[in-house]
C-alpha positions in Angstrom: -89.4 -7.4 -69.5 -93.2 -7.8 -69.0 -93.8 -10.5 -66.3 -97.0 -11.5 -68.0 -96.3 -11.2 -71.8 -99.4 -13.2 -72.8 -101.9 -11.8 -70.3 -103.9 -10.4 -73.1 -104.7 -14.0 -74.1 -106.2 -14.9 -70.7 -109.8 -13.8 -71.6 -109.7 -16.0 -74.7 -108.5 -18.9 -72.6 -111.2 -18.2 -70.1 -113.8 -18.3 -72.8 -112.5 -21.5 -74.3 -112.4 -23.2 -70.9 -115.9 -22.0 -69.9 -117.3 -23.2 -73.3 -115.6 -26.6 -73.0 -116.7 -27.1 -69.4 -120.3 -25.9 -70.2 -120.6 -28.8 -72.6 -119.3 -31.5 -70.3 -119.3 -32.5 -66.7 -120.1 -29.4 -64.7 -123.1 -27.1 -65.0 -121.7 -23.8 -66.3 -122.8 -21.1 -68.7 -120.3 -19.8 -71.3 -122.8 -17.3 -72.7 -122.2 -14.8 -70.0 -118.4 -14.9 -70.6 -118.9 -14.5 -74.3 -121.3 -11.6 -73.9 -119.1 -9.9 -71.4 -116.1 -10.0 -73.7 -118.2 -8.8 -76.7 -119.5 -5.8 -74.8 -116.1 -4.9 -73.5 -115.3 -4.0 -77.1 -111.6 -5.0 -76.9 -111.8 -8.4 -78.6 -112.5 -9.6 -82.1 -116.1 -10.9 -82.4 -114.9 -13.5 -85.0 -112.1 -14.8 -82.7 -114.6 -15.0 -79.8 -117.1 -16.8 -81.9 -114.5 -19.4 -83.1 -113.0 -19.9 -79.7 -116.3 -20.4 -77.9 -117.5 -22.8 -80.7 -114.2 -24.8 -80.6 -114.3 -25.1 -76.8 -118.0 -26.2 -76.8 -117.5 -28.7 -79.6 -114.5 -30.2 -77.8 -116.7 -30.5 -74.7 -119.2 -32.4 -76.8 -116.5 -34.7 -78.1 -115.6 -35.5 -74.5 -119.3 -36.4 -73.9 -119.2 -38.6 -77.1 -116.1 -40.4 -75.8 -117.8 -40.8 -72.4 -120.8 -42.3 -74.2 -118.4 -44.8 -76.0 -117.1 -45.7 -72.5 -120.4 -45.6 -70.7 -120.2 -49.0 -69.1 -117.1 -47.9 -67.2 -118.4 -44.4 -66.2 -122.2 -44.4 -66.2 -122.6 -44.5 -62.4 -119.8 -42.1 -61.5 -120.9 -39.0 -59.7 -119.3 -36.7 -62.2 -120.9 -38.3 -65.3 -122.6 -35.5 -67.3 -126.1 -37.2 -67.5 -128.3 -39.1 -65.1 -130.3 -42.2 -66.1 -133.5 -40.1 -66.7 -131.6 -37.6 -69.0 -129.9 -40.5 -70.9 -133.3 -42.2 -71.4 -134.9 -39.0 -72.7 -132.0 -38.3 -75.0 -131.9 -41.9 -76.2 -135.6 -41.7 -77.1 -135.0 -38.5 -79.1 -132.0 -40.1 -80.8 -134.0 -43.2 -81.8 -136.8 -41.1 -83.0 -134.9 -38.5 -85.0 -131.5 -40.3 -85.6 -128.3 -38.4 -86.0 -130.2 -35.2 -86.9 -131.2 -34.9 -83.3 -127.6 -33.7 -82.8 -128.7 -30.4 -84.3 -130.2 -29.9 -80.8 -126.9 -30.4 -79.0 -126.9 -26.7 -78.3 -130.2 -26.9 -76.3 -130.3 -26.8 -72.5 -131.2 -30.0 -70.6 -131.2 -32.4 -73.6 -128.2 -31.2 -75.6 -125.4 -32.6 -73.5 -127.1 -36.0 -72.9 -127.7 -36.2 -76.7 -124.0 -36.0 -77.3 -123.4 -38.8 -74.7 -126.1 -41.0 -76.3 -124.5 -40.5 -79.8 -121.4 -42.1 -78.3 -123.4 -44.8 -76.7 -125.1 -45.7 -79.9 -121.9 -45.6 -81.9 -122.4 -42.4 -84.0 -119.2 -42.1 -86.1 -117.1 -39.2 -85.0 -116.9 -37.4 -88.4 -120.6 -37.1 -88.8 -121.0 -36.2 -85.1 -118.5 -33.3 -85.5 -120.3 -31.9 -88.5 -123.7 -31.9 -86.9 -122.6 -30.7 -83.5 -120.3 -28.2 -85.1 -123.2 -26.6 -87.0 -125.4 -26.6 -83.9 -122.8 -25.1 -81.5 -121.4 -22.6 -84.0 -125.0 -21.6 -84.9 -125.9 -20.9 -81.3 -122.9 -18.8 -80.6 -123.4 -16.9 -84.0 -126.9 -16.0 -82.9 -125.7 -14.9 -79.5 -122.9 -12.7 -81.1 -125.4 -11.3 -83.6 -128.0 -10.4 -81.0 -125.4 -8.9 -78.6 -123.8 -6.7 -81.3 -127.1 -5.7 -82.9 -126.4 -7.5 -86.2 -129.9 -8.8 -86.3 -131.7 -5.5 -86.7 
């Protein structure tokens, strides 16, 4: 009997976890994990794309929930955005509305935007659609570039 019968799933779990954490509290990059798995040529690119996207979207949902609960958590050391980032994201959000969530993939402003969406009461279904498009799109471009699908 194999002592680790599901060991082949560990890289997928690592990718999911790194994508989730990258969108939340801790500074982390999931792109390196994704690219590493893609170039190792032992994993389905579609599965990797979906797993990374789901993890990153779930991380953004955690940010949205933190935004809904901001009064309790705003000054905690682990909170994913400082006051300056929140103000910048809130200005973007007021200027461009929910469509600013299409930038949720972007470094520096993306994660605070998802927190601000929660603060300002963005309904979860619309949030999921816009953030899902943004996060999936970013990973799709990364997969495409890495595997040479873009010419």
